[in-house]
MIGU-79097 format. One record per residue (C-alpha): residue in one letter; y, x, z. Coordinates in pm, whole numbers, padded with zeros to 5 digits, always signed. Each point is the difference from the previous one (the first is absolute). Layout:
N
aYXZ ...
***
This chain:
561
x+00919-02702+02072 x+00119-00214+00294 x+00323+00197+00061 x+00105-00015-00368 x+00244-00254-00139 x-00140-00296-00200 x+00144+00144-00324 x-00179+00333+00052 x-00323-00179+00090 x+00016-00210-00318 x+00060+00300-00229 x-00278+00202+00167 x-00240-00293-00022 x+00092-00058-00366 x-00083+00357-00102 x-00320+00006+00204 x-00133-00328-00144 x+00082+00108-00357 x-00201+00321+00044 x-00288-00100+00230 x-00059-00367-00086 x+00125-00033-00358 x-00116+00352-00092 x+00314+00120-00180 x+00046+00372-00065 x+00215+00206+00234 x+00272+00047-00267 x+00037-00378-00048 x+00008-00060+00376 x+00269+00266+00040 x+00208-00183-00262 x-00044-00335+00178 x+00101+00149+00338 x+00306+00172-00147 x+00099-00319-00185 x-00023-00198+00324 x+00214+00261+00181 x+00264-00018-00275 x+00016-00380+00032 x+00042+00030+00378 x+00287+00248-00047 x+00163-00222-00264 x-00021-00300+00232 x+00163+00202+00280 x+00269+00129-00234 x+00119-00350-00093 x+00172-00034+00339 x+00173+00337-00002 x+00295-00112-00213 x+00081-00296+00226 x+00036+00215+00312 x+00281+00254-00047 x-00070+00163+00334 x-00336+00124-00132 x+00175+00190-00283 x-00306-00011-00228 x-00248+00123+00262 x-00306-00165+00146 x+00024-00124+00354 x-00197+00164+00278 x-00252-00286-00003 x-00046+00030-00377 x-00048+00378+00026 x-00260-00064+00268 x-00195-00232-00233 x+00030+00234-00302 x-00136+00293+00201 x-00311-00205+00080 x-00083-00073-00365 x-00293+00202-00141 x+00089+00295-00221 x-00334-00001-00187 x-00338-00170-00023 x-00143+00267+00230 x+00256-00097+00267 x-00094-00367-00033 x-00376+00069+00025 x+00048+00225+00302 x+00149-00295+00195 x-00338-00176-00028 x-00201+00318+00061 x-00202-00057-00319 x+00099+00312-00191 x-00333+00165+00086 x-00110+00262+00250 x-00025+00356-00128 x-00030+00355+00133 x+00225+00278-00126 x-00197+00325-00034 x+00162+00340-00035 x-00143+00195-00294 x+00004+00377-00016 x+00205+00105-00306 x-00229+00299-00047 x-00360-00116+00056 x+00045-00382+00001 x-00165-00036+00341 x+00101-00331+00161 x+00109-00051+00363 x-00005-00335+00177 x+00301-00045+00230 x-00031+00009+00378 x+00163-00294+00179 x+00199+00067+00315 x-00035-00309+00223 x+00308+00096+00201 x+00251+00071-00277 x-00185-00216-00257 x+00058+00279-00253 x-00243+00146-00252 x-00059+00375+00003 x-00170+00248-00233 x-00087+00368+00041 x+00280+00218-00142 x-00240+00226-00192 x-00323-00062-00189 x-00304+00096+00209 x-00258-00050-00277 x-00263+00273-00026 x-00031+00122-00359 x-00291+00202-00134 x+00125+00354-00059 x-00162+00314-00132 x-00066+00122+00355 x-00063-00336+00164 x+00205-00302+00111 x+00377+00038-00015 x+00265-00233+00143 x+00232-00151-00262 x+00315+00012+00214 x+00230-00182-00244 x+00292-00202+00140 x-00064-00376+00016 x+00339-00135+00111 x+00361+00006-00109 x+00331-00114+00149 x+00172-00287-00178 x+00308-00174+00144 x-00071+00163+00336 x-00351-00146+00004 x-00332+00175-00045 x-00226-00135-00274 x-00303+00122-00204 x+00084+00209-00303 x-00279-00171-00193 x-00079-00351+00135 x-00317-00201-00071 x+00004-00367+00100 x-00343-00154+00068 x-00037-00377+00031 x-00202-00156+00281 x-00348-00098-00119 x-00063-00211+00310 x+00314-00201-00063 x-00128-00059-00355 x-00328-00138+00139 x+00188-00233+00235 x+00218-00130-00282 x-00301-00038-00230 x-00201-00208+00246 x+00299-00214+00100 x-00051-00189-00328 x-00282-00254+00020 x-00097+00005-00368 x+00005+00381-00012 x-00225+00025+00305 x-00243-00250-00155 x-00013+00199-00325 x-00071+00322+00194 x-00298-00162+00175 x-00121-00173-00317 x-00041+00328-00189 x-00260+00129+00249 x-00171-00337+00048 x-00042-00069-00373 x-00135+00350-00061 x-00255-00034+00283 x-00109-00345-00122 x-00047+00116-00359 x-00200+00301+00123 x-00235-00219+00205 x-00038-00247-00291 x-00076+00278-00246 x+00303-00088-00213 x+00087+00302-00219 x+00322-00144-00145 x+00304+00207+00089 x+00332-00180+00035 x+00180+00258+00214 x-00039+00348+00142 x-00182-00130+00310 x-00290-00124-00215 x-00051+00338-00164 x-00300+00216+00073 x+00201+00248+00208 x+00139-00258+00245 x-00337-00175+00027 x-00153+00323+00132 x+00300+00137+00191 x-00076+00016+00373 x+00260-00094+00259 x+00088+00174+00328 x-00330-00119+00151 x-00282+00211-00155 x-00249-00204-00198 x+00234-00301-00030 x+00189-00075-00320 x+00378+00006-00009 x+00009-00350-00152 x-00202-00134+00296 x+00316-00039+00208 x-00109-00248+00271 x+00317-00142+00157 x+00210+00307-00083 x+00239+00061-00284 x-00129+00271-00234 x+00255+00135-00247 x-00069+00242-00285 x+00290+00190-00155 x+00070+00207-00308 x+00236+00291+00061 x+00227+00115-00281 x+00199+00325-00027 x+00227+00069-00294 x+00298+00220-00083 x+00292-00064-00230 x+00335+00145-00098 x+00277-00202+00170 x+00243+00109-00272 x-00215-00136-00283 x-00214+00181-00255 x+00221+00149-00269 x-00026+00301-00227 x+00170+00292+00168 x+00043-00187+00330 x-00075+00159+00336 x-00347-00017+00149 x+00083-00159+00336 x-00283-00203+00148 x-00053-00241+00287 x-00321-00180+00095 x-00112-00340+00119 x-00294-00084+00228 x-00101-00366+00001 x-00293-00218+00106 x-00139-00306-00175 x-00202-00262+00189 x-00318-00052-00208 x-00100-00308+00204 x+00269-00198-00178 x-00054-00141-00351 x+00152+00201-00283 x+00259-00271-00067 x+00170+00060+00338 x-00126+00347+00089 x+00291+00185-00159 x+00280-00227+00112 x+00264+00203+00189 x-00062-00175+00331 x-00372+00087-00015 x+00032+00367-00103 x+00053+00247+00284 x+00238+00286-00081 x-00109+00283+00229 x+00289+00228-00085 x+00195+00186-00264 x-00082+00372-00023 x+00333+00187-00014 x+00081+00235-00285 x+00125+00185-00180 x-00341+00157-00069 x-00356-00124+00026 x-00197+00129+00299 x-00238+00272-00112 x-00373+00030+00066 x-00084-00141+00344 x+00361-00082+00099 x-00063-00360-00109 x-00218-00024+00313 x+00309+00015+00222 x+00134-00318-00160 x-00328-00194+00002 x-00080+00102+00358 x+00197-00286+00172 x-00176-00277-00193 x-00341+00169+00032 x+00060+00001+00377 x+00037-00379-00009 x-00313-00050-00208 x-00200+00230+00223 x+00094-00220+00296 x-00055-00315-00204 x-00356+00111-00077 x-00106+00144+00335 x+00134-00271+00231 x+00210-00235-00217 x+00326-00179+00081 x+00042-00311+00209 x+00263-00242-00127 x+00098-00220+00295 x+00099-00296-00218 x-00095-00092-00358 x+00045-00315-00207 x-00365-00106+00046 x-00030+00121+00361 x+00337-00049+00171 x-00144+00005+00354 x-00265+00273+00016 x+00098+00213-00296 x-00245+00198-00214 x-00142+00349-00039 x+00070+00174-00332 x-00204+00286-00150 x+00125+00180-00309 x-00127+00251-00254 x+00131+00184-00305 x-00272-00054-00258 x+00192+00120-00306 x+00248+00276-00070 x+00166-00096-00328 x+00216+00266-00168 x+00062+00174-00327 x-00200+00318-00062 x+00243+00255+00154 x+00060-00211+00313 x-00371-00083+00034 x-00094+00368+00008 x+00282+00075+00244 x-00075-00271+00258 x-00376+00071-00010 x+00040+00378+00029 x-00185+00057-00329 x+00074+00257-00268 x+00253-00101-00266 x-00104-00204-00301 x+00054+00302-00230 x-00246+00218+00193 x-00366+00049-00086 x-00092-00251+00272 x+00068-00279-00246 x-00130-00299+00193 x+00026-00130+00357 x-00298-00232-00053 x-00274+00215-00153 x-00101+00366+00004 x+00092+00085-00359 x+00168+00341-00005 x+00224+00182-00249 x+00248-00131-00254 x-00257+00036-00276 x-00176-00305+00149 x+00308-00219-00001 x-00133-00187-00305 x-00356-00027+00130 x-00083-00371-00027 x-00368+00037+00083 x+00010-00207+00318 x-00352+00109+00095 x+00150+00340+00085 x+00264-00154+00226 x-00144+00074+00343 x+00196-00154+00290 x+00154+00249+00242 x-00134+00022+00354 x+00264-00138+00240 x-00150+00169+00306 x+00017+00335-00180 x+00362-00064-00102 x+00090-00076+00362 x-00168+00323+00109 x+00195+00200-00258 x+00329-00162+00107 x-00071+00087+00365 x-00081+00357-00103 x+00338+00031-00175 x+00183-00151+00299 x-00150+00244+00249 x+00059+00310-00213 x+00198+00256+00198 x+00234+00142-00266 x+00148-00081-00339 x-00236+00220-00202 x-00306-00164+00154 x+00141-00342-00088 x+00062+00111-00359 x-00353+00136-00034 x-00156-00315+00147 x+00204-00224-00228 x-00080+00208-00309 x-00368-00035+00083 x-00016-00362+00118 x+00306-00161-00171 x+00070-00200+00319 x+00280+00026+00258 x+00048-00197+00319 x+00142-00349-00042 x+00117-00243+00269 x-00238-00255-00151 x-00294+00199+00143 x+00106-00123+00345 x-00129-00340-00104 x-00376+00002+00070 x-00074-00220-00303 x+00205+00199-00255 x-00207+00047-00317 x+00221+00149-00275 x-00255-00022-00288 x-00005-00379+00053 x+00340-00075+00156 x+00231+00225-00203 x+00094-00182-00321 x+00260+00044-00275 x+00250-00281-00033 x-00012-00222-00311 x+00377+00010-00048 x-00005+00331-00186 x-00301-00110-00204 x+00141-00336-00106 x+00380+00002+00026 x+00049+00363-00107 x-00244-00028-00291 x-00280+00240+00095 x-00269-00252-00093 x+00184-00071-00324 x+00014+00372-00081 x-00367+00054+00089 x-00122-00292-00211 x+00230+00057-00299 x+00020+00378-00012 x-00315+00131+00171 x-00259-00268-00081 x+00192-00105-00315 x-00056-00370+00060 x+00260-00099-00255 x+00022-00344-00163 x+00180+00138-00305 x-00270+00258-00062 x-00272-00262+00054 x+00151-00212-00277 x+00005+00285-00251 x-00225-00070-00297 x-00108+00363-00045 x-00361+00020+00115 x-00079+00346-00143 x-00206+00196+00254 x+00135+00331+00127 x-00148+00314-00152 x-00075+00146+00343 x+00089-00057+00363 x+00212+00222+00220 x+00067-00005+00374 x+00379-00004-00007 x+00205+00131+00290 x+00188-00293+00158 x+00376+00017+00034 x+00068-00013+00374 x+00199+00165+00279 x-00208+00322-00026 x+00143+00083-00341 x+00250+00291+00021 x+00360-00111-00024 x+00067+00177-00333 x-00279-00202-00166 x+00060-00329+00180 x+00107-00304-00204 x+00256-00201+00196 x+00113-00265-00247 x-00197-00325-00014 x+00035-00025-00379 x-00140+00353-00048 x-00299-00070+00226 x-00124-00247-00261 x-00013+00283-00255 x-00264+00195+00195 x-00301-00233-00061 x+00109-00045-00363 x-00002+00376-00056 x-00337+00033+00173 x-00151-00274-00218 x+00131+00168-00316 x-00167+00327+00094 x-00349-00153+00024 x+00016-00219-00311 x-00226+00082-00300 x+00158+00285-00193 x-00039+00077-00370 x+00018+00341-00164 x+00220-00135-00283 x+00313+00217-00033 x+00155-00162-00308 x+00280-00150+00206 x-00118-00351-00069 x+00062-00197+00316 x-00216-00291-00112 x-00344+00058+00149 x-00318-00191+00057 x+00047-00259+00270 x+00037+00162+00340 x+00007+00361-00131 x+00290+00232-00066 x+00059+00338-00154 x+00219+00283+00120 x+00328-00120-00161 x-00048-00350+00140 x-00086+00133+00346 x+00300+00233-00007 x+00231-00287-00098 x-00127-00219+00284 x+00026+00280+00257 x+00353+00095-00105 x+00100-00363+00060 x-00081+00041+00371 x+00251+00139+00248 x-00010+00363+00105 x-00084-00042+00371 x-00319-00207-00059 x-00112+00259-00257 x+00075+00276+00249 x-00206-00171+00273 x-00299-00055-00232 x+00011+00368-00102 x+00012+00097+00366 x-00299-00226+00074 x-00192+00180-00277 x+00117+00343+00122 x+00176+00067-00331 x+00337+00120+00126 x-00100+00355+00102 x-00027+00138-00355 x+00323-00181-00092 x+00194+00188+00267 x-00138+00333-00122 x+00116-00069-00354 x+00366-00041+00095 x+00239+00188+00222 x+00097-00321+00183 x-00209-00238+00205 x+00149-00289-00199 x-00200-00129-00297 x+00100-00223-00288 x-00176-00319-00102 x-00150+00156-00314 x-00175+00264+00212 x-00150-00270+00219 x-00119-00202-00299 x-00151+00309-00170 x-00185+00088+00317 x-00142-00354+00031 x-00112-00005-00364 x-00174+00335+00048 x-00176-00146+00303 x-00118-00300-00207 x-00131+00225-00276 x-00196+00208+00251 x-00156-00299+00174 x-00056-00231-00298 x-00273+00010-00259 x+00194-00088-00318 x-00124-00296-00204 x+00012-00028-00376 x+00228-00246-00175 
***
C-alpha cells in the first residue's frame, strides 16, 4: 500500500472497510468502489477543458493514479492480504481424483502431473486412469477441472482472533463438563447431549469436553448438491456441490453467521461424483481433522493468549446431509436399496414402515469398519461389487477418523423435513393428523379396518399422484370404502347416519379425481383385471369406480336398512 497514491489508498480502504468491517455484500461493495472511481475520473476531467494542450486526455500523472485504482473488491482485499488462503487442486475429469499442487521453491510456480495416476479397480486388477489433467489457456497451463480448497488452519486463526468467539468456544465445553458433574440433565445445546457427554477425546479414557487449557472444537460437516441453473421443468440436470463446516461450540444464534461458517470448497460439476468419488473431495479436509485429532494445531497468538498461544484439537462429530448425500459420504447403500437404515439393522423395503422400535437393533460400528476395510482392499472390481452387495458398505474417508461412528454421527438435516414440507406431508397425509377432519361431527365407526398402502416414492410413476389437491382425495376415498354399507339398491341416497348404499357410494367416488382412484385401485391390486378387459392399458373413471364398489361388496357384510 505504501507505494500507492493517496487517492488509490482511500478507495481501496473504503471498499475493504465496507466489506470486512461493515459487512456489506460483495455486489454492494463493488458498486461503492466503482462509484468512487467514477467521481475521481469526473474530478480529473473538470480540468481537461481549461488546458488545450491536453486535448481531452488525462495527463501522465493522472493516468498513473487511475492505473492504481482497484478494479474490483477482490483487488482491494488482495492489497491487505485478507482474501483468504486456499489451495487449487487439479481434478481428474474422468475419475474425479484430486491432486494437490507441488510448489517449486526456485520458480515459485505450482505444478501438477500431466496425467491422472489414480489406480482404478478393474476386472483384472488395478488399472491406471491416465486421463489428461491440464490444458493450455492463454499460453499458460492450468487444470481442466479445478477444485479450490480453503485453508482450515487460517479459519482457526481467524476464529480465535476474536475474544468473544474464543470465550464462547471454551464455555461450551466447560458448561457441559460442569452440568455433567452436577448431575444436571437439562440440555441447552449439543454439548449437553448424551452423545457429547460420553464422547472421548484424543486421550483414551478422558472426555472430549474435559479440555484442560486447550481449545476443543466440535464441528458438523455438511455436503449438499444443487443445480446452479435452477430447478425448472425440462431444465438440464447440471449439479455442483458444497462442503462446509459448522462450529458447534458456538451458540445457535451466531453459529451460522457467514464469518463463523467454514466453506471447505465447491465441488465442480457438471455431474455429481458417483459412488466413492466423493472421497476425493472430502480427503483434504479429512487430512486436517486427522492431524487436528492426533496431535492438534498450535496457534501462536489468540485473543485470550496473545503471548504463548494455545493448542487446538478438533473433531467432526456430525455429518449432516440429505439422504442421498448421507449415503454417499458414508459409503452406504442408497436410500432406495433394501438396506433401508444407517442406524439400525432393519433390512428390506418391506420393513420401511416398521415402527416397532424394539426391533431397531443398533448396527455394530466395529463390524462396519471391518466391512469397509474389506471393500477397500479388494483386488478387482467384481470382488468389490460382491462385497458391497453382501455388506452394503464401501470405503469412506471418514473411516480414517478413529472416532467415526456412522450410526450415531450420520444424521439427516432438518431443512428437508421442515422447509420442504416432509414433516407436514407425513403428519397430514400418512398419519392423517388433520384439524379439519378432527372437527368433523361424523362419529360413525368404520365397518372394518384395512392396512392401506401409503402413497410414497416407491409407488410406480404411472400410479403416482403428483398434485397436492389430488393427494387429499386419497384418504377420503379410503374412508368411503370402509364405511358401513347397506344392501339397499333403490337408488335412494338418503341412508341411516354414517351408512351408504351403492348409488350413494358411486356418486361420491365419481366426484373424486381419476389419479387418486387409480392409486387406490393399485394399492388394492385391482388394476390387473381391468387391463385384461380392454385392449389398452388406459382405464376410464367408471371402470375404477366399478372395481372399487366390487371390492367393497366382497369385503363388507351388508347391513339392513
